[in-house]
Backbone as JSON, one array per atom type, in Angstrom:
{
  "sequence": "MERQVRVAAVWLAAALAGSALAGCSSSGKPAGAASSAVASAVESATGQVGSAASSAGESAKAAASSALASVKGGLDVKGDVTLGSATTESDGKLSVPVTVTNHGSQPGKYTIQVNFDDASGNLLDATVVNVPEVAAGATAQATAHSNRSLNSPVTPVVANALRY",
  "N": [[-39.81, 15.69, -51.21], [-42.27, 16.64, -52.23], [-43.44, 17.52, -49.87], [-41.73, 19.64, -49.22], [-42.34, 21.4, -51.29], [-45.01, 21.96, -50.67], [-44.6, 23.25, -48.2], [-43.1, 25.46, -49.03], [-45.06, 26.73, -50.56], [-46.9, 27.46, -48.59], [-45.39, 29.34, -47.17], [-44.99, 31.27, -49.16], [-47.63, 32.08, -49.54], [-48.11, 33.25, -47.04], [-46.28, 35.37, -47.12], [-47.28, 36.83, -49.31], [-49.78, 37.47, -48.33], [-49.06, 39.14, -46.23], [-47.93, 41.29, -47.66], [-50.11, 42.14, -49.17], [-51.98, 42.83, -47.23], [-50.97, 44.85, -45.68], [-52.07, 47.43, -45.16], [-52.67, 50.93, -44.44], [-53.96, 53.1, -41.91], [-55.81, 56.22, -41.77], [-54.13, 57.74, -40.25], [-51.67, 56.99, -40.98], [-50.66, 54.82, -39.8], [-50.35, 51.22, -39.64], [-53.3, 49.42, -40.46], [-55.39, 47.92, -38.0], [-56.78, 45.49, -38.52], [-55.34, 44.54, -40.66], [-52.83, 43.99, -39.51], [-53.57, 41.97, -37.73], [-54.51, 40.02, -39.49], [-52.19, 39.42, -40.92], [-50.61, 38.4, -38.86], [-52.15, 36.18, -38.2], [-51.96, 34.69, -40.57], [-49.22, 34.17, -40.59], [-48.92, 32.71, -38.19], [-50.44, 30.46, -38.84], [-48.97, 29.47, -41.01], [-46.42, 29.02, -39.84], [-47.12, 27.12, -37.97], [-47.8, 24.91, -39.58], [-45.34, 24.4, -40.77], [-43.85, 23.79, -38.62], [-43.64, 21.05, -38.16], [-41.86, 20.15, -40.02], [-38.61, 18.82, -41.0], [-35.18, 19.37, -40.3], [-34.97, 21.96, -41.31], [-36.9, 23.5, -40.19], [-36.58, 25.56, -38.26], [-35.3, 27.62, -39.71], [-37.24, 28.06, -41.66], [-39.4, 28.93, -40.12], [-38.26, 31.25, -39.15], [-38.08, 32.71, -41.53], [-40.8, 33.15, -42.08], [-41.5, 34.69, -39.87], [-39.88, 36.91, -40.32], [-41.07, 37.84, -42.65], [-43.56, 38.66, -41.65], [-42.74, 40.76, -40.02], [-41.66, 42.45, -41.96], [-43.93, 43.36, -43.17], [-44.88, 45.34, -41.56], [-45.28, 48.66, -41.72], [-43.39, 51.58, -41.35], [-42.45, 51.03, -38.8], [-40.63, 51.26, -35.71], [-37.43, 50.21, -34.61], [-37.28, 48.55, -31.67], [-36.04, 46.8, -29.8], [-35.04, 47.07, -27.25], [-37.24, 47.66, -25.72], [-38.38, 45.31, -25.02], [-38.52, 42.45, -22.95], [-37.77, 39.09, -22.05], [-39.13, 36.38, -20.21], [-38.49, 33.34, -18.36], [-38.43, 30.31, -20.19], [-41.01, 27.88, -20.31], [-42.04, 24.48, -20.42], [-44.83, 23.26, -22.03], [-47.64, 20.97, -21.72], [-47.81, 19.74, -24.2], [-45.27, 19.72, -25.12], [-44.38, 21.98, -26.36], [-42.85, 25.23, -26.07], [-43.45, 27.97, -23.86], [-43.11, 31.43, -23.39], [-42.93, 34.18, -21.29], [-43.53, 37.52, -22.29], [-42.53, 40.78, -21.87], [-43.41, 44.07, -22.45], [-42.32, 47.35, -22.52], [-43.29, 50.51, -23.16], [-41.2, 52.84, -24.14], [-41.48, 55.08, -25.58], [-42.9, 58.32, -26.54], [-45.47, 58.27, -27.37], [-48.48, 56.28, -27.69], [-48.25, 52.85, -28.78], [-48.31, 49.97, -30.98], [-47.0, 46.64, -30.95], [-44.91, 44.4, -32.75], [-43.28, 41.45, -32.43], [-40.49, 39.39, -32.87], [-39.63, 36.29, -31.72], [-37.0, 34.16, -31.24], [-36.07, 30.73, -30.85], [-33.38, 29.27, -29.61], [-30.82, 26.69, -29.62], [-28.4, 25.31, -27.26], [-26.01, 25.82, -28.54], [-26.49, 28.04, -29.98], [-27.86, 27.68, -32.32], [-30.62, 28.12, -34.47], [-33.78, 26.93, -33.64], [-36.53, 27.33, -33.78], [-38.98, 29.86, -34.5], [-41.16, 32.58, -33.73], [-43.91, 34.92, -33.96], [-45.11, 37.6, -32.04], [-47.84, 39.6, -31.41], [-48.58, 42.63, -29.86], [-51.17, 44.46, -28.56], [-52.07, 47.96, -28.58], [-49.96, 49.89, -26.52], [-49.78, 52.17, -23.98], [-47.88, 55.24, -23.78], [-45.06, 54.98, -21.77], [-46.16, 52.89, -20.38], [-46.56, 49.37, -19.44], [-46.9, 46.13, -20.87], [-48.08, 42.73, -21.08], [-47.44, 39.62, -22.71], [-47.42, 36.4, -24.37], [-45.1, 34.25, -25.84], [-45.2, 31.48, -27.98], [-43.7, 28.45, -28.88], [-43.68, 26.83, -32.09], [-43.54, 24.14, -32.29], [-42.65, 21.06, -30.59], [-39.86, 21.31, -28.49], [-36.64, 20.33, -27.45], [-34.94, 20.62, -24.37], [-31.75, 22.09, -23.53], [-33.21, 25.24, -24.29], [-32.95, 28.51, -25.51], [-34.76, 31.42, -25.39], [-34.88, 34.26, -27.54], [-35.06, 37.73, -28.22], [-35.41, 38.53, -31.36], [-36.23, 40.49, -33.16], [-38.0, 43.56, -32.83], [-40.68, 45.66, -33.29], [-42.18, 48.86, -33.03], [-45.16, 50.51, -33.72]],
  "CA": [[-39.81, 16.82, -52.1], [-43.61, 17.18, -52.28], [-43.65, 18.26, -48.62], [-41.0, 20.89, -49.33], [-43.11, 22.27, -52.18], [-46.16, 22.44, -49.9], [-44.09, 24.19, -47.21], [-42.76, 26.69, -49.76], [-46.32, 27.36, -50.94], [-47.45, 28.08, -47.38], [-44.59, 30.55, -46.89], [-45.29, 32.25, -50.19], [-48.95, 32.61, -49.23], [-47.97, 34.14, -45.89], [-45.59, 36.57, -47.57], [-48.2, 37.59, -50.15], [-50.82, 38.01, -47.45], [-48.45, 40.26, -45.53], [-47.79, 42.41, -48.59], [-51.43, 42.61, -49.59], [-52.78, 43.3, -46.12], [-50.26, 45.85, -44.88], [-52.67, 48.73, -45.4], [-52.48, 51.92, -43.39], [-55.11, 53.9, -41.56], [-55.63, 57.61, -42.17], [-53.04, 58.32, -39.47], [-50.39, 56.51, -41.51], [-50.28, 53.61, -39.08], [-50.99, 50.05, -40.23], [-54.64, 49.13, -39.98], [-55.39, 46.83, -37.03], [-57.21, 44.24, -39.14], [-54.24, 44.05, -41.5], [-51.82, 43.4, -38.63], [-54.11, 40.71, -37.21], [-54.56, 39.05, -40.57], [-50.82, 38.99, -41.19], [-50.19, 37.55, -37.75], [-52.87, 34.92, -38.32], [-51.37, 33.94, -41.68], [-47.9, 33.7, -40.18], [-49.1, 31.65, -37.21], [-50.89, 29.27, -39.56], [-47.86, 28.95, -41.81], [-45.37, 28.49, -38.98], [-47.63, 25.9, -37.35], [-47.68, 23.81, -40.53], [-43.94, 24.1, -41.04], [-43.22, 23.33, -37.39], [-43.39, 19.62, -38.18], [-40.83, 19.83, -41.02], [-37.38, 18.32, -40.39], [-34.15, 20.25, -39.77], [-35.09, 23.33, -41.8], [-38.06, 24.12, -39.57], [-36.2, 26.81, -37.62], [-35.07, 28.63, -40.74], [-38.53, 28.34, -42.3], [-40.16, 29.75, -39.17], [-37.6, 32.56, -39.14], [-38.47, 33.39, -42.76], [-42.18, 33.6, -41.92], [-41.49, 35.79, -38.89], [-39.3, 38.06, -41.0], [-42.09, 38.32, -43.57], [-44.54, 39.39, -40.86], [-42.12, 42.02, -39.6], [-41.49, 43.29, -43.15], [-45.22, 43.93, -43.53], [-45.15, 46.48, -40.69], [-44.75, 49.87, -42.35], [-43.1, 52.69, -40.44], [-42.14, 50.56, -37.45], [-39.35, 51.61, -35.11], [-36.72, 49.1, -33.97], [-37.36, 48.8, -30.23], [-35.71, 45.58, -29.05], [-34.82, 47.45, -25.86], [-38.53, 47.76, -25.02], [-38.9, 43.96, -24.81], [-37.76, 41.48, -22.16], [-38.36, 37.76, -22.02], [-39.0, 35.6, -18.99], [-37.97, 31.99, -18.53], [-39.28, 29.41, -20.97], [-41.55, 26.71, -19.64], [-42.53, 23.47, -21.36], [-46.25, 22.95, -21.87], [-47.92, 19.53, -21.76], [-47.62, 19.24, -25.57], [-43.85, 19.79, -25.45], [-44.05, 23.29, -26.9], [-42.4, 26.17, -25.04], [-44.11, 29.28, -23.73], [-42.19, 32.4, -22.82], [-43.55, 35.47, -20.99], [-42.96, 38.67, -22.98], [-42.9, 42.05, -21.23], [-43.15, 45.21, -23.32], [-42.42, 48.66, -21.88], [-43.25, 51.54, -24.19], [-40.33, 53.95, -23.75], [-41.77, 56.2, -26.48], [-43.76, 59.39, -26.04], [-46.82, 58.05, -27.89], [-48.88, 54.88, -27.63], [-47.85, 52.09, -29.96], [-48.5, 48.53, -31.04], [-45.71, 45.95, -31.1], [-44.77, 43.1, -33.4], [-42.02, 40.96, -31.86], [-40.03, 38.06, -33.3], [-38.9, 35.55, -30.68], [-36.32, 32.96, -31.73], [-35.75, 29.71, -29.87], [-32.06, 28.76, -29.99], [-30.27, 25.63, -28.78], [-27.26, 25.72, -26.44], [-24.93, 26.27, -29.42], [-26.93, 29.23, -30.68], [-28.53, 27.32, -33.56], [-32.05, 28.41, -34.47], [-34.67, 25.77, -33.65], [-37.87, 27.76, -34.1], [-39.22, 31.3, -34.36], [-42.57, 32.92, -33.72], [-44.2, 36.35, -33.89], [-46.1, 37.98, -31.04], [-48.39, 40.95, -31.58], [-49.07, 43.21, -28.62], [-52.01, 45.61, -28.89], [-51.58, 49.29, -28.2], [-49.41, 50.1, -25.19], [-49.67, 53.61, -23.74], [-46.53, 55.74, -23.53], [-44.62, 54.76, -20.4], [-46.86, 51.74, -19.79], [-46.03, 48.03, -19.65], [-47.91, 45.13, -21.23], [-47.62, 41.34, -21.04], [-47.89, 38.7, -23.76], [-46.72, 35.12, -24.29], [-44.63, 33.67, -27.1], [-45.31, 30.02, -27.97], [-43.0, 27.79, -29.98], [-44.6, 26.19, -33.03], [-43.39, 22.69, -32.21], [-41.96, 20.6, -29.39], [-38.43, 21.58, -28.49], [-35.93, 19.71, -26.35], [-34.11, 21.53, -23.57], [-32.0, 23.48, -23.16], [-33.55, 26.18, -25.35], [-32.87, 29.9, -25.07], [-35.56, 32.36, -26.19], [-34.15, 35.49, -27.85], [-35.79, 38.74, -28.98], [-34.67, 38.72, -32.61], [-36.68, 41.78, -33.71], [-39.17, 44.15, -32.18], [-41.09, 46.9, -33.94], [-43.31, 49.61, -32.47], [-45.78, 51.31, -34.78]],
  "C": [[-41.19, 17.48, -52.15], [-43.91, 18.0, -51.02], [-42.94, 19.61, -48.67], [-41.74, 21.88, -50.23], [-44.32, 22.83, -51.44], [-45.72, 23.48, -48.87], [-43.76, 25.52, -47.88], [-44.02, 27.45, -50.16], [-46.96, 28.07, -49.75], [-46.7, 29.37, -47.07], [-44.87, 31.64, -47.9], [-46.65, 32.88, -49.92], [-48.89, 33.58, -48.06], [-47.31, 35.45, -46.29], [-46.51, 37.44, -48.41], [-49.3, 38.21, -49.31], [-50.29, 39.21, -46.7], [-48.33, 41.48, -46.41], [-49.14, 43.01, -48.93], [-52.2, 43.27, -48.45], [-52.13, 44.41, -45.31], [-50.77, 47.24, -45.17], [-52.46, 49.65, -44.22], [-53.79, 52.64, -43.14], [-54.85, 55.34, -41.99], [-54.53, 58.29, -41.38], [-51.68, 57.89, -39.97], [-49.9, 55.27, -40.79], [-50.96, 52.42, -39.71], [-52.36, 49.81, -39.61], [-54.61, 47.91, -39.08], [-55.77, 45.5, -37.64], [-56.1, 43.66, -39.99], [-53.19, 43.38, -40.64], [-52.29, 42.05, -38.1], [-54.13, 39.64, -38.27], [-53.18, 38.52, -40.91], [-50.35, 38.05, -40.1], [-50.86, 36.18, -37.84], [-52.28, 34.06, -39.44], [-50.02, 33.38, -41.29], [-48.02, 32.57, -39.16], [-49.54, 30.35, -37.87], [-49.74, 28.64, -40.32], [-46.78, 28.34, -40.92], [-45.82, 27.24, -38.27], [-47.51, 24.71, -38.28], [-46.23, 23.42, -40.75], [-43.25, 23.56, -39.8], [-42.91, 21.86, -37.39], [-42.35, 19.22, -39.22], [-39.54, 19.48, -40.3], [-36.45, 19.45, -39.97], [-34.27, 21.69, -40.24], [-36.24, 24.09, -41.15], [-37.71, 25.46, -38.94], [-36.0, 27.92, -38.63], [-36.37, 29.02, -41.44], [-39.38, 29.24, -41.4], [-39.58, 31.15, -39.1], [-38.0, 33.36, -40.38], [-39.9, 33.93, -42.66], [-42.26, 34.77, -40.95], [-40.94, 37.05, -39.54], [-40.29, 38.68, -41.98], [-43.15, 39.13, -42.82], [-43.99, 40.74, -40.42], [-41.98, 42.98, -40.78], [-42.8, 43.95, -43.54], [-45.59, 45.12, -42.65], [-44.47, 47.7, -41.3], [-44.54, 50.96, -41.3], [-42.79, 52.27, -39.02], [-40.76, 51.0, -37.0], [-38.74, 50.38, -34.46], [-36.63, 49.38, -32.48], [-37.08, 47.53, -29.42], [-35.5, 45.88, -27.57], [-36.09, 47.59, -25.05], [-39.05, 46.39, -24.58], [-37.95, 43.12, -23.95], [-38.52, 40.16, -22.15], [-38.14, 37.11, -20.66], [-38.41, 34.24, -19.3], [-38.97, 31.13, -19.29], [-39.76, 28.26, -20.1], [-42.11, 25.76, -20.7], [-43.98, 23.15, -21.02], [-46.45, 21.44, -21.98], [-47.72, 18.92, -23.14], [-46.16, 19.3, -26.02], [-43.41, 21.12, -26.04], [-43.64, 24.2, -25.74], [-43.28, 27.41, -25.03], [-43.16, 30.18, -22.96], [-42.95, 33.7, -22.54], [-42.78, 36.6, -21.68], [-43.46, 39.92, -22.26], [-42.46, 43.18, -22.15], [-43.33, 46.48, -22.51], [-42.26, 49.7, -22.96], [-42.44, 52.73, -23.67], [-40.55, 55.18, -24.63], [-42.68, 57.23, -25.82], [-45.19, 59.27, -26.53], [-47.19, 56.58, -27.73], [-48.44, 54.16, -28.9], [-48.18, 50.62, -29.82], [-47.14, 47.92, -31.3], [-45.87, 44.66, -31.88], [-43.37, 42.62, -33.07], [-41.73, 39.57, -32.4], [-39.21, 37.47, -32.17], [-38.32, 34.3, -31.33], [-36.08, 32.01, -30.57], [-34.48, 29.04, -30.34], [-31.64, 27.62, -29.07], [-29.04, 26.16, -28.05], [-26.09, 26.23, -27.28], [-25.31, 27.52, -30.2], [-27.58, 28.95, -32.02], [-30.04, 27.56, -33.43], [-32.86, 27.12, -34.58], [-36.07, 26.13, -34.13], [-37.94, 29.27, -33.95], [-40.72, 31.54, -34.4], [-42.72, 34.43, -33.64], [-45.3, 36.57, -32.86], [-46.54, 39.4, -31.35], [-48.95, 41.42, -30.25], [-49.9, 44.44, -28.99], [-51.45, 46.89, -28.27], [-51.19, 49.37, -26.72], [-49.22, 51.61, -25.02], [-48.21, 53.99, -23.48], [-46.2, 55.57, -22.05], [-45.25, 53.55, -19.72], [-46.16, 50.42, -20.14], [-47.17, 47.08, -19.96], [-47.26, 43.75, -21.23], [-48.2, 40.57, -22.22], [-47.14, 37.39, -23.54], [-46.36, 34.66, -25.68], [-44.69, 32.16, -26.95], [-44.51, 29.47, -29.14], [-44.04, 27.08, -30.84], [-44.56, 24.67, -32.95], [-42.7, 22.33, -30.9], [-40.48, 20.84, -29.54], [-37.8, 20.94, -27.27], [-35.04, 20.72, -25.65], [-32.65, 21.22, -23.79], [-32.24, 24.36, -24.4], [-33.53, 27.58, -24.76], [-33.75, 30.76, -25.96], [-34.8, 33.68, -26.34], [-35.08, 36.45, -28.59], [-34.95, 39.03, -30.22], [-34.98, 40.08, -33.22], [-37.87, 42.26, -32.91], [-39.45, 45.49, -32.85], [-42.26, 47.53, -33.19], [-43.85, 50.48, -33.59], [-47.07, 51.92, -34.3]]
}
């Protein structure tokens, strides 16, 4: 029970950080430092929760959703994102290549939620990837990393993608 309370506190802190830091620049776009701080808070929170038992996937999903909710004015652009094949790192965590193609007419930054599902479609883990500004028509690469060791077979899925 004490561990669950600590986990809940971490998620609450991440959510509050996202709300407090989601400032905008004079152009109406979220400030870069705010996006980085939110991502850092979410990565920290999801890393701590990654060791929790069966609710780890749902907890990680909640943190990822909180990070996405902090992006103001983002456009849903799941079609701009493709995932490569997952590979297992030496620590048992998965890494997945993320390719972003900006199909918009203006440059934009991306915040992407990648879920890691088992063969039955059950959520095992989730993470958020931030991709710095991608020019209109350009392509950028990033890597999504699971927060904990996952047993195969695992399917990475683009759950959400926002361009702002």
